[in-house]
C-alpha positions, 0 to 999 in steps of 0.5 A: 231137431234135425237127424244129426241131433237125434243121432248125437242124443244116443252117443254115450248112452246106456239103454235097457231094451225089453223084448229085444228079440221081438219084432220092434225090439230087433228093429230098434237094436239094429237101427241104434247100432247102425246110426250110432256106433258110439253108444255106451251100452245096450242092455237086452232083456232076453228069455233064454236057457243060457248065454249061447241061446240068448246070442242065437235069439238076437242074431236074426235082425230084420229091416228098420221100421217107421215105428222105431224111427218115431221111438228114437225121435221121441226119445231125443225130443224128451231127453230129460222129461218123464213124458206122458205124451202118447205117440200113435204110429199105426192105423189112425184118423189120417190113414185108417186101415179098415178091416175091409182092406185086410179082408180083401188083402187076405183073400187075395194073398191066400188065393194066390198062395194057397196053403198046403193041407196034410202031408201030401202037399196038396193045395187047399181050395179056398172060399171067400172069407166072411167078415162080420160087423157085429158080435150078434151076427157072429153068434147067429152064424156059429149057432146055425152052421155049427151049434145046430148040427152039433146038437143033432149029433148030441141026440145020436150020442145020447144013444151011445153012438158017436159020443166020443165024436160029439165030446171032441167037437163040443170042446172045439166049439166052446173053445172057438166061442171063447176066443170070439167073445174074448177078441170081439171088443178088439176086432169089432172096435169101430173107433179111430185113434188120434195121431196129432201128437205124432204129426206135431213131432213129425212136422218138427222133425220134417224140415230138418230131416235132410241127412240121408245117412240118418233118415227118421221118417215116420209118416203113417200116410205113406203106408199103402195098407193093402200092399203092406198086408199082402207083401209084409204082414200076412207073409210075416205072420205065416213065417214067424208065427205059423212056421211048421204048422200043417193046415188040416 
């Protein structure tokens, strides 16, 4: 299966894309239109109040990503099948992205680019972030550093002093602990995902993928995770998810 056959597969097709204004959706739309202008129709499912708002949401396109390459190749590889094959295109057995790399990249990024605090534009002084390997360690840290002082404040609040302050901090503490318990199974997950299906698909496509105009590479081993986190992932999260947020 060469690149030309992948591009030809999309000729005359009508394709429904859900989440077309999300990260992968935009990349997929952009690449399909770039490599195959003779597609019949693209149906884009967009949440918007009217047609004008929908058009604005789809205009901010971003560069192509290897995940979309794998998506397009897998679609062309199984044109008439109701396939149950799962292709894992990210951190995996062959190129894992451990949290130690994310921790170091995050610390280096925010040390080099300290966020502003308040409205005067003053830069924050950052300490080394601490990462935990077990949920028990997180609970113990939160209990000693935050719960114990909070209970001491509670004793004072029982006398009618600082009761409003205690109630506010207590709500914040409970909220943070709920988030910790919710995300612990995912953030402390120690498994590695198998990507053999993706590797078979990539090898089947590798030798024939010599058309530079339609390049469909998706080898996760080519990702430098430290560079990716530092230059792409963290700046992207801050730009698209924390736009306008003031750190206090």
